[in-house]
VOTOR-749144 format. One line per field, with one value per residue: residue number from 0; residue in one letter; x, y, z of N, C-alpha, C, O in turn. Coordinates in steps of 0.02 Angstrom, whole numbers, plus 50000, padded with zeros to 5 digits. Layout:
<atoms>
k: NUM / ...
r: a / ...
n.east: X / ...
n.north: Y / ...
n.up: Z / ...
ca.east: X / ...
ca.north: Y / ...
ca.up: Z / ...
c.east: X / ...
c.north: Y / ...
c.up: Z / ...
o.east: X / ...
o.north: Y / ...
o.up: Z / ...
</atoms>
This chain:
<atoms>
k: 0 / 1 / 2 / 3 / 4 / 5 / 6 / 7 / 8 / 9 / 10 / 11 / 12 / 13 / 14 / 15 / 16 / 17 / 18 / 19 / 20 / 21 / 22 / 23 / 24 / 25 / 26 / 27 / 28 / 29 / 30 / 31 / 32 / 33 / 34 / 35 / 36 / 37 / 38 / 39 / 40 / 41 / 42 / 43 / 44 / 45 / 46 / 47 / 48 / 49 / 50 / 51 / 52 / 53 / 54 / 55 / 56 / 57 / 58 / 59 / 60 / 61 / 62 / 63 / 64 / 65 / 66 / 67 / 68 / 69 / 70 / 71 / 72 / 73 / 74 / 75 / 76 / 77 / 78 / 79 / 80 / 81 / 82 / 83 / 84 / 85 / 86 / 87 / 88 / 89 / 90 / 91 / 92 / 93 / 94 / 95 / 96 / 97 / 98 / 99 / 100 / 101 / 102 / 103 / 104 / 105 / 106 / 107 / 108 / 109 / 110 / 111 / 112 / 113 / 114 / 115 / 116 / 117 / 118 / 119 / 120 / 121 / 122 / 123 / 124 / 125 / 126 / 127 / 128 / 129 / 130 / 131 / 132 / 133 / 134 / 135 / 136 / 137 / 138 / 139 / 140 / 141 / 142 / 143 / 144 / 145 / 146 / 147 / 148 / 149 / 150 / 151 / 152 / 153 / 154 / 155 / 156 / 157 / 158 / 159 / 160 / 161 / 162 / 163 / 164 / 165 / 166 / 167 / 168 / 169 / 170 / 171 / 172 / 173 / 174 / 175 / 176 / 177 / 178 / 179 / 180 / 181 / 182 / 183 / 184 / 185 / 186 / 187 / 188 / 189 / 190 / 191 / 192 / 193 / 194 / 195 / 196 / 197 / 198 / 199 / 200 / 201 / 202 / 203 / 204 / 205 / 206 / 207 / 208 / 209 / 210 / 211 / 212 / 213
r: m / a / l / p / d / r / k / r / n / r / m / m / g / y / n / y / s / k / e / g / l / y / f / v / t / s / c / v / h / e / q / a / c / v / f / g / v / v / m / d / g / e / m / q / l / n / a / y / g / r / i / a / e / k / q / w / h / w / l / s / e / q / y / p / y / t / y / v / h / a / f / v / v / m / p / n / h / v / h / a / i / i / e / i / e / q / a / f / v / g / t / g / r / d / l / s / a / h / t / a / k / l / s / p / h / s / t / s / p / s / a / h / f / p / g / d / s / y / t / t / n / q / s / a / q / e / r / l / s / m / h / d / l / d / r / s / g / n / d / s / n / r / s / r / p / v / p / t / r / v / k / s / i / s / e / l / m / g / a / y / k / t / t / t / s / k / m / i / r / l / a / g / l / q / d / f / a / w / q / r / s / f / h / d / h / i / i / r / h / e / k / a / y / q / q / i / e / q / y / i / h / n / n / p / a / l / w / d / n / d / v / f / y / q
n.east: 56043 / 56016 / 55891 / 55791 / 55709 / 55595 / 55488 / 55429 / 55357 / 55289 / 55355 / 55361 / 55226 / 55204 / 55094 / 55029 / 54934 / 54951 / 54972 / 55088 / 55240 / 55283 / 55396 / 55381 / 55405 / 55372 / 55385 / 55374 / 55316 / 55443 / 55527 / 55504 / 55522 / 55404 / 55344 / 55397 / 55540 / 55704 / 55776 / 55911 / 55924 / 55795 / 55630 / 55530 / 55370 / 55263 / 55099 / 55058 / 55140 / 55091 / 54968 / 55008 / 55063 / 54951 / 54873 / 54931 / 54887 / 54751 / 54748 / 54766 / 54653 / 54549 / 54565 / 54553 / 54633 / 54761 / 54919 / 55019 / 55179 / 55293 / 55335 / 55389 / 55383 / 55464 / 55549 / 55523 / 55476 / 55404 / 55418 / 55369 / 55326 / 55217 / 55101 / 55004 / 54864 / 54774 / 54685 / 54592 / 54500 / 54334 / 54293 / 54245 / 54289 / 54325 / 54476 / 54529 / 54609 / 54716 / 54762 / 54786 / 54913 / 54992 / 55129 / 55260 / 55372 / 55329 / 55310 / 55250 / 55218 / 55175 / 55224 / 55232 / 55321 / 55348 / 55330 / 55328 / 55283 / 55129 / 54956 / 54813 / 54693 / 54738 / 54814 / 54715 / 54638 / 54730 / 54757 / 54630 / 54599 / 54684 / 54634 / 54499 / 54432 / 54412 / 54511 / 54437 / 54378 / 54260 / 54152 / 54204 / 54141 / 54086 / 53998 / 54074 / 54126 / 54127 / 54265 / 54279 / 54375 / 54554 / 54650 / 54781 / 54955 / 54985 / 54856 / 54826 / 54926 / 54888 / 54767 / 54814 / 54896 / 54804 / 54709 / 54791 / 54839 / 54720 / 54681 / 54792 / 54794 / 54673 / 54708 / 54785 / 54901 / 54895 / 54951 / 55004 / 55075 / 55105 / 55250 / 55244 / 55198 / 55285 / 55413 / 55443 / 55475 / 55483 / 55476 / 55561 / 55618 / 55667 / 55788 / 55801 / 55686 / 55717 / 55827 / 55769 / 55671 / 55754 / 55818 / 55712 / 55684 / 55803 / 55806 / 55778 / 55891 / 55994 / 55976 / 56052 / 56133 / 56047 / 55974 / 55872 / 55893 / 55873
n.north: 55259 / 55389 / 55429 / 55541 / 55499 / 55562 / 55692 / 55846 / 55941 / 55969 / 56024 / 56197 / 56289 / 56205 / 56115 / 55972 / 55890 / 55893 / 55835 / 55708 / 55620 / 55541 / 55499 / 55407 / 55375 / 55284 / 55252 / 55126 / 55155 / 55200 / 55126 / 54989 / 54818 / 54742 / 54688 / 54574 / 54476 / 54493 / 54377 / 54298 / 54404 / 54431 / 54490 / 54424 / 54420 / 54436 / 54408 / 54538 / 54614 / 54574 / 54635 / 54770 / 54767 / 54732 / 54846 / 54942 / 54903 / 54922 / 55061 / 55111 / 55057 / 55115 / 55251 / 55306 / 55393 / 55374 / 55289 / 55159 / 55139 / 55066 / 54974 / 54931 / 54827 / 54833 / 54767 / 54867 / 54980 / 55064 / 55091 / 55183 / 55225 / 55341 / 55390 / 55528 / 55550 / 55662 / 55654 / 55555 / 55600 / 55607 / 55517 / 55393 / 55269 / 55094 / 55026 / 54897 / 54834 / 54918 / 54913 / 54779 / 54753 / 54790 / 54771 / 54729 / 54780 / 54847 / 54935 / 55076 / 55115 / 55241 / 55350 / 55518 / 55668 / 55820 / 55961 / 55894 / 55890 / 55880 / 55879 / 55901 / 55844 / 55754 / 55671 / 55614 / 55546 / 55450 / 55375 / 55328 / 55247 / 55143 / 55086 / 55066 / 54947 / 54794 / 54645 / 54542 / 54597 / 54664 / 54805 / 54902 / 54984 / 55020 / 55023 / 55104 / 55244 / 55405 / 55505 / 55673 / 55765 / 55782 / 55698 / 55753 / 55704 / 55692 / 55666 / 55546 / 55462 / 55469 / 55400 / 55273 / 55241 / 55248 / 55146 / 55032 / 55030 / 55008 / 54881 / 54800 / 54809 / 54747 / 54623 / 54577 / 54642 / 54749 / 54867 / 54930 / 55061 / 55192 / 55293 / 55468 / 55578 / 55574 / 55537 / 55626 / 55641 / 55733 / 55671 / 55719 / 55693 / 55571 / 55502 / 55513 / 55444 / 55313 / 55284 / 55286 / 55188 / 55076 / 55078 / 55046 / 54917 / 54851 / 54859 / 54754 / 54669 / 54748 / 54769 / 54758 / 54869 / 54972 / 55130 / 55120 / 55003 / 54880
n.up: 54705 / 54801 / 54916 / 55009 / 55163 / 55194 / 55140 / 55164 / 55091 / 54927 / 54766 / 54765 / 54701 / 54593 / 54488 / 54536 / 54483 / 54353 / 54185 / 54161 / 54211 / 54364 / 54489 / 54632 / 54807 / 54952 / 55126 / 55253 / 55419 / 55530 / 55454 / 55458 / 55417 / 55340 / 55229 / 55173 / 55120 / 55046 / 54943 / 54870 / 54781 / 54741 / 54773 / 54897 / 54928 / 55069 / 55143 / 55175 / 55093 / 54970 / 54971 / 54965 / 54839 / 54759 / 54771 / 54690 / 54564 / 54587 / 54598 / 54467 / 54410 / 54482 / 54458 / 54308 / 54234 / 54270 / 54255 / 54302 / 54272 / 54313 / 54459 / 54625 / 54767 / 54913 / 55062 / 55161 / 55098 / 54954 / 54779 / 54634 / 54464 / 54410 / 54291 / 54242 / 54143 / 54070 / 53968 / 53988 / 54080 / 54128 / 54031 / 54068 / 54033 / 54031 / 54081 / 54060 / 53966 / 53970 / 54105 / 54116 / 54073 / 54175 / 54281 / 54400 / 54334 / 54221 / 54063 / 53978 / 53809 / 53778 / 53848 / 53903 / 53919 / 54015 / 53912 / 53793 / 53620 / 53577 / 53538 / 53647 / 53599 / 53500 / 53580 / 53662 / 53566 / 53517 / 53634 / 53671 / 53563 / 53586 / 53702 / 53694 / 53675 / 53764 / 53803 / 53749 / 53641 / 53655 / 53683 / 53817 / 53910 / 54073 / 54230 / 54307 / 54411 / 54334 / 54315 / 54369 / 54390 / 54396 / 54514 / 54622 / 54634 / 54769 / 54821 / 54754 / 54805 / 54937 / 54931 / 54894 / 55006 / 55112 / 55080 / 55075 / 55206 / 55281 / 55233 / 55264 / 55404 / 55432 / 55390 / 55490 / 55539 / 55648 / 55695 / 55586 / 55489 / 55372 / 55341 / 55371 / 55238 / 55078 / 54957 / 54807 / 54630 / 54484 / 54324 / 54187 / 54062 / 53937 / 53966 / 54106 / 54142 / 54097 / 54179 / 54307 / 54295 / 54277 / 54400 / 54485 / 54438 / 54472 / 54609 / 54709 / 54689 / 54730 / 54862 / 54983 / 54978 / 54984 / 55024 / 55115 / 55179 / 55304
ca.east: 56005 / 56001 / 55827 / 55773 / 55654 / 55535 / 55487 / 55371 / 55318 / 55303 / 55386 / 55318 / 55195 / 55195 / 55028 / 55042 / 54884 / 54969 / 54990 / 55160 / 55264 / 55307 / 55427 / 55361 / 55431 / 55341 / 55415 / 55336 / 55334 / 55506 / 55559 / 55496 / 55519 / 55342 / 55315 / 55429 / 55613 / 55741 / 55816 / 55946 / 55913 / 55725 / 55585 / 55481 / 55317 / 55217 / 55029 / 55053 / 55172 / 55046 / 54918 / 55040 / 55070 / 54885 / 54843 / 54954 / 54839 / 54688 / 54753 / 54753 / 54584 / 54505 / 54574 / 54571 / 54681 / 54828 / 54950 / 55079 / 55225 / 55336 / 55334 / 55419 / 55369 / 55523 / 55530 / 55499 / 55457 / 55381 / 55434 / 55326 / 55321 / 55146 / 55086 / 54937 / 54843 / 54712 / 54640 / 54541 / 54454 / 54266 / 54275 / 54210 / 54312 / 54356 / 54543 / 54552 / 54665 / 54771 / 54789 / 54805 / 54984 / 55027 / 55170 / 55310 / 55422 / 55297 / 55326 / 55201 / 55250 / 55146 / 55245 / 55242 / 55357 / 55332 / 55359 / 55318 / 55241 / 55072 / 54897 / 54771 / 54646 / 54774 / 54832 / 54655 / 54618 / 54777 / 54750 / 54566 / 54601 / 54720 / 54601 / 54427 / 54407 / 54449 / 54547 / 54390 / 54354 / 54196 / 54151 / 54219 / 54110 / 54059 / 53962 / 54122 / 54116 / 54161 / 54302 / 54264 / 54436 / 54614 / 54679 / 54852 / 54996 / 54975 / 54791 / 54831 / 54966 / 54846 / 54720 / 54852 / 54918 / 54745 / 54679 / 54837 / 54840 / 54659 / 54681 / 54845 / 54772 / 54621 / 54740 / 54818 / 54954 / 54850 / 54986 / 55037 / 55068 / 55155 / 55283 / 55210 / 55218 / 55319 / 55461 / 55422 / 55521 / 55451 / 55518 / 55555 / 55644 / 55672 / 55846 / 55784 / 55637 / 55751 / 55869 / 55726 / 55641 / 55805 / 55828 / 55657 / 55693 / 55861 / 55803 / 55789 / 55958 / 56041 / 55946 / 56103 / 56162 / 55991 / 55971 / 55821 / 55909 / 55872
ca.north: 55321 / 55409 / 55463 / 55557 / 55456 / 55601 / 55756 / 55878 / 55980 / 55961 / 56083 / 56256 / 56317 / 56156 / 56083 / 55901 / 55853 / 55906 / 55776 / 55695 / 55561 / 55555 / 55444 / 55414 / 55327 / 55289 / 55205 / 55103 / 55191 / 55178 / 55082 / 54919 / 54772 / 54704 / 54665 / 54514 / 54475 / 54485 / 54315 / 54288 / 54461 / 54436 / 54506 / 54373 / 54455 / 54400 / 54428 / 54611 / 54639 / 54562 / 54689 / 54831 / 54758 / 54733 / 54913 / 54979 / 54886 / 54955 / 55133 / 55123 / 55038 / 55162 / 55318 / 55288 / 55439 / 55357 / 55228 / 55143 / 55110 / 55017 / 54981 / 54875 / 54826 / 54811 / 54748 / 54922 / 55038 / 55052 / 55139 / 55177 / 55279 / 55353 / 55439 / 55557 / 55562 / 55700 / 55639 / 55508 / 55629 / 55614 / 55470 / 55336 / 55210 / 55040 / 55018 / 54830 / 54820 / 54960 / 54889 / 54709 / 54750 / 54814 / 54722 / 54766 / 54812 / 54859 / 54998 / 55097 / 55147 / 55307 / 55398 / 55586 / 55707 / 55892 / 55995 / 55856 / 55927 / 55844 / 55914 / 55863 / 55804 / 55699 / 55625 / 55578 / 55500 / 55395 / 55334 / 55294 / 55194 / 55087 / 55057 / 55068 / 54879 / 54750 / 54594 / 54499 / 54632 / 54694 / 54872 / 54892 / 55031 / 54990 / 55070 / 55137 / 55316 / 55446 / 55556 / 55742 / 55805 / 55742 / 55704 / 55767 / 55648 / 55685 / 55633 / 55477 / 55426 / 55464 / 55345 / 55211 / 55227 / 55236 / 55081 / 54979 / 55028 / 54976 / 54810 / 54766 / 54803 / 54696 / 54558 / 54554 / 54686 / 54802 / 54930 / 54952 / 55131 / 55220 / 55354 / 55528 / 55606 / 55530 / 55571 / 55628 / 55669 / 55743 / 55644 / 55770 / 55673 / 55499 / 55474 / 55506 / 55389 / 55249 / 55273 / 55271 / 55122 / 55027 / 55078 / 55007 / 54847 / 54823 / 54873 / 54695 / 54642 / 54794 / 54783 / 54765 / 54936 / 55020 / 55181 / 55100 / 54935 / 54866
ca.up: 54701 / 54869 / 54923 / 55078 / 55185 / 55204 / 55108 / 55193 / 55043 / 54856 / 54736 / 54773 / 54642 / 54539 / 54486 / 54539 / 54446 / 54284 / 54147 / 54162 / 54246 / 54431 / 54526 / 54702 / 54856 / 55018 / 55173 / 55311 / 55480 / 55561 / 55405 / 55479 / 55360 / 55351 / 55166 / 55150 / 55123 / 54984 / 54942 / 54806 / 54737 / 54721 / 54828 / 54914 / 54963 / 55114 / 55132 / 55178 / 55032 / 54913 / 54973 / 54939 / 54766 / 54728 / 54771 / 54632 / 54511 / 54605 / 54586 / 54395 / 54396 / 54515 / 54428 / 54239 / 54204 / 54295 / 54230 / 54341 / 54224 / 54347 / 54532 / 54663 / 54839 / 54949 / 55130 / 55203 / 55059 / 54886 / 54726 / 54574 / 54415 / 54397 / 54239 / 54240 / 54074 / 54077 / 53912 / 54010 / 54128 / 54103 / 53978 / 54096 / 53998 / 54070 / 54056 / 54073 / 53921 / 53993 / 54168 / 54111 / 54061 / 54233 / 54316 / 54438 / 54292 / 54156 / 54030 / 53930 / 53752 / 53765 / 53899 / 53881 / 53968 / 54011 / 53855 / 53731 / 53572 / 53551 / 53560 / 53692 / 53561 / 53470 / 53634 / 53682 / 53513 / 53515 / 53693 / 53670 / 53513 / 53616 / 53760 / 53686 / 53678 / 53809 / 53766 / 53714 / 53583 / 53668 / 53711 / 53887 / 53955 / 54133 / 54273 / 54352 / 54416 / 54285 / 54351 / 54349 / 54395 / 54407 / 54580 / 54623 / 54656 / 54842 / 54832 / 54731 / 54854 / 54996 / 54919 / 54897 / 55074 / 55154 / 55067 / 55096 / 55280 / 55305 / 55216 / 55301 / 55473 / 55434 / 55378 / 55551 / 55564 / 55672 / 55708 / 55525 / 55469 / 55327 / 55363 / 55346 / 55173 / 55031 / 54913 / 54736 / 54581 / 54419 / 54271 / 54135 / 53997 / 53926 / 54000 / 54177 / 54146 / 54090 / 54239 / 54364 / 54283 / 54290 / 54472 / 54514 / 54418 / 54506 / 54680 / 54751 / 54682 / 54763 / 54927 / 55035 / 54974 / 54979 / 55078 / 55164 / 55202 / 55376
c.east: 55983 / 55936 / 55816 / 55713 / 55591 / 55542 / 55423 / 55327 / 55337 / 55337 / 55338 / 55292 / 55183 / 55127 / 55038 / 54984 / 54896 / 54989 / 55066 / 55176 / 55297 / 55336 / 55413 / 55391 / 55396 / 55370 / 55365 / 55360 / 55394 / 55543 / 55559 / 55488 / 55460 / 55314 / 55346 / 55504 / 55642 / 55785 / 55845 / 55929 / 55842 / 55681 / 55534 / 55427 / 55280 / 55146 / 55021 / 55085 / 55128 / 54989 / 54947 / 55049 / 55002 / 54857 / 54873 / 54909 / 54773 / 54690 / 54738 / 54682 / 54534 / 54507 / 54599 / 54622 / 54752 / 54853 / 55014 / 55127 / 55267 / 55329 / 55371 / 55398 / 55430 / 55504 / 55500 / 55481 / 55432 / 55406 / 55384 / 55337 / 55247 / 55140 / 55014 / 54921 / 54774 / 54662 / 54583 / 54492 / 54386 / 54247 / 54234 / 54231 / 54337 / 54424 / 54570 / 54611 / 54727 / 54803 / 54809 / 54880 / 55024 / 55065 / 55223 / 55361 / 55393 / 55316 / 55272 / 55236 / 55226 / 55165 / 55256 / 55273 / 55338 / 55367 / 55353 / 55270 / 55187 / 55010 / 54855 / 54723 / 54679 / 54792 / 54772 / 54635 / 54664 / 54766 / 54684 / 54564 / 54636 / 54678 / 54525 / 54395 / 54446 / 54477 / 54500 / 54361 / 54286 / 54203 / 54156 / 54191 / 54077 / 54022 / 54009 / 54109 / 54156 / 54198 / 54286 / 54325 / 54494 / 54639 / 54754 / 54890 / 54989 / 54909 / 54793 / 54871 / 54928 / 54797 / 54755 / 54870 / 54859 / 54717 / 54726 / 54838 / 54779 / 54661 / 54733 / 54826 / 54718 / 54651 / 54780 / 54872 / 54922 / 54885 / 55022 / 55024 / 55123 / 55189 / 55245 / 55241 / 55252 / 55368 / 55434 / 55476 / 55483 / 55499 / 55508 / 55581 / 55656 / 55731 / 55832 / 55734 / 55672 / 55794 / 55826 / 55693 / 55691 / 55820 / 55774 / 55667 / 55748 / 55858 / 55813 / 55860 / 56010 / 56018 / 55998 / 56135 / 56109 / 55992 / 55922 / 55835 / 55908 / 55896
c.north: 55340 / 55448 / 55481 / 55516 / 55495 / 55668 / 55791 / 55912 / 55961 / 56024 / 56142 / 56279 / 56268 / 56123 / 56007 / 55858 / 55861 / 55841 / 55768 / 55632 / 55580 / 55492 / 55455 / 55358 / 55338 / 55234 / 55186 / 55142 / 55158 / 55127 / 55009 / 54875 / 54724 / 54672 / 54600 / 54520 / 54471 / 54424 / 54305 / 54342 / 54469 / 54449 / 54450 / 54405 / 54409 / 54426 / 54504 / 54642 / 54629 / 54613 / 54753 / 54827 / 54765 / 54804 / 54958 / 54965 / 54923 / 55029 / 55149 / 55106 / 55089 / 55231 / 55308 / 55334 / 55426 / 55293 / 55217 / 55105 / 55055 / 55028 / 54922 / 54884 / 54795 / 54795 / 54805 / 54985 / 55016 / 55108 / 55130 / 55237 / 55284 / 55406 / 55463 / 55575 / 55597 / 55685 / 55593 / 55537 / 55636 / 55564 / 55412 / 55271 / 55158 / 55027 / 54949 / 54812 / 54857 / 54929 / 54816 / 54701 / 54768 / 54758 / 54761 / 54801 / 54829 / 54927 / 55014 / 55131 / 55218 / 55358 / 55466 / 55626 / 55781 / 55924 / 55956 / 55893 / 55881 / 55880 / 55870 / 55818 / 55744 / 55648 / 55583 / 55526 / 55439 / 55348 / 55295 / 55239 / 55133 / 55050 / 55053 / 54999 / 54839 / 54692 / 54545 / 54531 / 54665 / 54764 / 54867 / 54946 / 54994 / 55043 / 55103 / 55212 / 55353 / 55501 / 55625 / 55787 / 55757 / 55753 / 55718 / 55704 / 55638 / 55649 / 55560 / 55435 / 55419 / 55407 / 55277 / 55193 / 55213 / 55167 / 55024 / 54973 / 54991 / 54901 / 54770 / 54758 / 54749 / 54626 / 54534 / 54598 / 54751 / 54868 / 54956 / 55026 / 55149 / 55279 / 55414 / 55552 / 55553 / 55571 / 55571 / 55659 / 55674 / 55719 / 55687 / 55749 / 55597 / 55469 / 55463 / 55449 / 55322 / 55233 / 55252 / 55203 / 55067 / 55021 / 55037 / 54933 / 54813 / 54828 / 54810 / 54669 / 54684 / 54811 / 54796 / 54834 / 54991 / 55068 / 55162 / 55031 / 54931 / 54795
c.up: 54772 / 54871 / 54996 / 55099 / 55199 / 55169 / 55129 / 55141 / 54972 / 54830 / 54739 / 54705 / 54585 / 54545 / 54481 / 54512 / 54370 / 54250 / 54146 / 54200 / 54312 / 54462 / 54600 / 54744 / 54922 / 55062 / 55227 / 55372 / 55514 / 55519 / 55427 / 55418 / 55370 / 55287 / 55140 / 55156 / 55053 / 54989 / 54873 / 54756 / 54713 / 54782 / 54836 / 54957 / 55011 / 55101 / 55132 / 55115 / 54971 / 54912 / 54944 / 54864 / 54731 / 54722 / 54717 / 54572 / 54524 / 54588 / 54513 / 54376 / 54424 / 54482 / 54357 / 54206 / 54231 / 54262 / 54270 / 54295 / 54254 / 54421 / 54562 / 54735 / 54872 / 55021 / 55171 / 55164 / 54990 / 54841 / 54669 / 54528 / 54396 / 54342 / 54247 / 54168 / 54076 / 54022 / 53933 / 54060 / 54096 / 54050 / 54005 / 54065 / 54048 / 54040 / 54069 / 54029 / 53944 / 54055 / 54165 / 54100 / 54123 / 54267 / 54355 / 54395 / 54223 / 54129 / 53980 / 53871 / 53741 / 53817 / 53869 / 53937 / 53962 / 53952 / 53790 / 53685 / 53544 / 53577 / 53605 / 53653 / 53528 / 53522 / 53655 / 53630 / 53511 / 53573 / 53692 / 53618 / 53540 / 53667 / 53754 / 53692 / 53729 / 53768 / 53730 / 53652 / 53594 / 53695 / 53786 / 53933 / 54013 / 54173 / 54323 / 54355 / 54362 / 54321 / 54324 / 54355 / 54409 / 54478 / 54573 / 54644 / 54731 / 54858 / 54810 / 54780 / 54920 / 54990 / 54924 / 54968 / 55121 / 55144 / 55088 / 55172 / 55307 / 55293 / 55255 / 55375 / 55480 / 55425 / 55439 / 55580 / 55588 / 55685 / 55646 / 55512 / 55420 / 55362 / 55334 / 55281 / 55130 / 54990 / 54842 / 54694 / 54515 / 54365 / 54209 / 54066 / 53996 / 53964 / 54074 / 54187 / 54145 / 54152 / 54299 / 54356 / 54298 / 54365 / 54507 / 54499 / 54458 / 54582 / 54723 / 54748 / 54719 / 54834 / 54982 / 55035 / 54972 / 55038 / 55132 / 55194 / 55279 / 55387
o.east: 55937 / 55927 / 55830 / 55671 / 55539 / 55596 / 55368 / 55265 / 55393 / 55346 / 55281 / 55330 / 55156 / 55105 / 55053 / 54985 / 54857 / 55019 / 55102 / 55131 / 55334 / 55305 / 55430 / 55399 / 55391 / 55378 / 55320 / 55419 / 55396 / 55586 / 55607 / 55450 / 55466 / 55266 / 55323 / 55530 / 55608 / 55826 / 55809 / 55921 / 55829 / 55693 / 55499 / 55437 / 55268 / 55135 / 54982 / 55059 / 55128 / 54965 / 54914 / 55043 / 54997 / 54822 / 54842 / 54894 / 54743 / 54640 / 54700 / 54653 / 54484 / 54456 / 54659 / 54651 / 54798 / 54814 / 55057 / 55116 / 55275 / 55320 / 55382 / 55397 / 55447 / 55447 / 55455 / 55472 / 55439 / 55414 / 55360 / 55354 / 55218 / 55170 / 54969 / 54960 / 54723 / 54603 / 54531 / 54445 / 54379 / 54191 / 54193 / 54195 / 54366 / 54430 / 54628 / 54658 / 54783 / 54864 / 54846 / 54909 / 55085 / 55038 / 55230 / 55392 / 55429 / 55336 / 55250 / 55280 / 55253 / 55127 / 55286 / 55254 / 55314 / 55428 / 55371 / 55223 / 55197 / 55012 / 54860 / 54713 / 54651 / 54786 / 54779 / 54618 / 54640 / 54766 / 54682 / 54530 / 54622 / 54684 / 54490 / 54338 / 54506 / 54469 / 54523 / 54325 / 54258 / 54253 / 54116 / 54215 / 54045 / 54016 / 53986 / 54083 / 54212 / 54167 / 54279 / 54325 / 54485 / 54649 / 54786 / 54860 / 54987 / 54907 / 54764 / 54852 / 54934 / 54785 / 54729 / 54860 / 54864 / 54702 / 54703 / 54839 / 54786 / 54644 / 54721 / 54840 / 54718 / 54623 / 54804 / 54888 / 54922 / 54852 / 55065 / 54968 / 55179 / 55160 / 55218 / 55301 / 55247 / 55364 / 55406 / 55517 / 55454 / 55555 / 55453 / 55568 / 55656 / 55724 / 55849 / 55740 / 55658 / 55796 / 55845 / 55687 / 55673 / 55831 / 55788 / 55658 / 55743 / 55903 / 55853 / 55888 / 56062 / 56040 / 55988 / 56161 / 56125 / 56009 / 55928 / 55794 / 55937 / 55900
o.north: 55310 / 55496 / 55441 / 55499 / 55466 / 55697 / 55767 / 55911 / 55939 / 56072 / 56137 / 56289 / 56287 / 56105 / 55981 / 55797 / 55837 / 55796 / 55816 / 55595 / 55629 / 55438 / 55508 / 55301 / 55394 / 55177 / 55224 / 55161 / 55098 / 55090 / 54972 / 54892 / 54673 / 54635 / 54574 / 54563 / 54448 / 54418 / 54304 / 54329 / 54509 / 54421 / 54432 / 54417 / 54351 / 54462 / 54531 / 54692 / 54670 / 54631 / 54787 / 54877 / 54799 / 54820 / 55010 / 55011 / 54951 / 55057 / 55196 / 55136 / 55105 / 55265 / 55302 / 55316 / 55464 / 55249 / 55261 / 55046 / 55002 / 55084 / 54871 / 54939 / 54737 / 54808 / 54793 / 55038 / 54958 / 55165 / 55074 / 55292 / 55237 / 55459 / 55423 / 55611 / 55564 / 55702 / 55591 / 55503 / 55667 / 55567 / 55384 / 55221 / 55175 / 55016 / 54942 / 54778 / 54833 / 54920 / 54793 / 54649 / 54762 / 54705 / 54821 / 54849 / 54828 / 54972 / 54970 / 55172 / 55253 / 55405 / 55472 / 55619 / 55802 / 55915 / 55981 / 55925 / 55847 / 55909 / 55809 / 55760 / 55690 / 55587 / 55522 / 55469 / 55383 / 55287 / 55236 / 55188 / 55077 / 54989 / 55038 / 54993 / 54849 / 54689 / 54510 / 54500 / 54692 / 54781 / 54831 / 54953 / 54943 / 55100 / 55127 / 55240 / 55334 / 55541 / 55635 / 55841 / 55700 / 55810 / 55697 / 55656 / 55581 / 55606 / 55517 / 55378 / 55368 / 55370 / 55230 / 55136 / 55170 / 55132 / 54974 / 54918 / 54949 / 54862 / 54714 / 54707 / 54711 / 54576 / 54478 / 54592 / 54801 / 54921 / 55000 / 55050 / 55124 / 55310 / 55410 / 55548 / 55493 / 55632 / 55521 / 55699 / 55625 / 55743 / 55691 / 55783 / 55565 / 55414 / 55411 / 55411 / 55278 / 55176 / 55207 / 55165 / 55016 / 54967 / 54997 / 54891 / 54755 / 54804 / 54812 / 54648 / 54659 / 54861 / 54840 / 54856 / 55049 / 55050 / 55185 / 55003 / 54973 / 54772
o.up: 54799 / 54833 / 55040 / 55057 / 55214 / 55168 / 55113 / 55147 / 54959 / 54868 / 54718 / 54658 / 54534 / 54599 / 54428 / 54518 / 54329 / 54280 / 54131 / 54219 / 54315 / 54460 / 54628 / 54721 / 54945 / 55041 / 55245 / 55376 / 55524 / 55543 / 55415 / 55372 / 55403 / 55290 / 55089 / 55192 / 55006 / 55035 / 54823 / 54696 / 54668 / 54835 / 54789 / 55017 / 54995 / 55052 / 55094 / 55088 / 54925 / 54859 / 54904 / 54829 / 54681 / 54674 / 54702 / 54534 / 54478 / 54566 / 54499 / 54331 / 54392 / 54478 / 54346 / 54155 / 54216 / 54243 / 54272 / 54280 / 54224 / 54444 / 54530 / 54762 / 54859 / 55041 / 55212 / 55194 / 54970 / 54862 / 54657 / 54550 / 54370 / 54347 / 54258 / 54135 / 54083 / 54028 / 53901 / 54080 / 54043 / 54024 / 53969 / 54070 / 54099 / 53979 / 54089 / 54050 / 53938 / 54058 / 54209 / 54117 / 54122 / 54280 / 54344 / 54419 / 54173 / 54167 / 53943 / 53883 / 53698 / 53829 / 53815 / 53995 / 53909 / 53942 / 53738 / 53709 / 53493 / 53631 / 53601 / 53672 / 53527 / 53511 / 53664 / 53647 / 53504 / 53564 / 53710 / 53629 / 53519 / 53674 / 53803 / 53713 / 53737 / 53707 / 53685 / 53613 / 53546 / 53726 / 53817 / 53989 / 54003 / 54152 / 54375 / 54307 / 54346 / 54356 / 54264 / 54326 / 54430 / 54499 / 54525 / 54668 / 54754 / 54902 / 54844 / 54796 / 54954 / 55038 / 54953 / 54990 / 55165 / 55192 / 55115 / 55199 / 55351 / 55338 / 55275 / 55405 / 55529 / 55448 / 55440 / 55639 / 55553 / 55685 / 55651 / 55522 / 55424 / 55407 / 55279 / 55271 / 55144 / 54989 / 54820 / 54717 / 54492 / 54360 / 54182 / 54017 / 54048 / 53992 / 54101 / 54235 / 54186 / 54174 / 54336 / 54404 / 54328 / 54390 / 54552 / 54543 / 54477 / 54616 / 54770 / 54799 / 54739 / 54862 / 55023 / 55087 / 54960 / 55094 / 55188 / 55230 / 55313 / 55444
</atoms>
């Protein structure tokens, strides 16, 4: 799957805080391989790569209306499928049960694509029934900030890149930087979702043929 290494602008006129699924890719500045190495078709993360991995979990925890379906940290770039679920705006719910399932190749059964026929109220009720209790069975309301609006994909990626940059620099790689902007793709149907999820899953095994291979 050929991807440009930089995209200056999002789709003109599209609301990128709209509920839906987005495939995002961000590269390290000058495509430097700083997150680890691929060995025998598997990604071996170093300390910096583990930070990049951890911050995908942080993103879903920090912004309860987001769900990272699948992600991979490669030597010099990251891929992820991010879902925005507006039903959670203003709920203040703790999504420990939701984010506990998060893994580099995780899949949510409640993915919704643009044009799906379901009402907002039904969507909220279904999602809250799934995540209202944590795994111990206790009410999981916490003192986390209650979101008042949905951040756009650009803002969410900005938060991810800012926090990873700060933590990686503090960990010792003082000149670390992401490449400006990022690539995005709006996932509009199930077939595209499955193809992209499989691409993410297979990325380490196909590293030698990757467009970002160094």
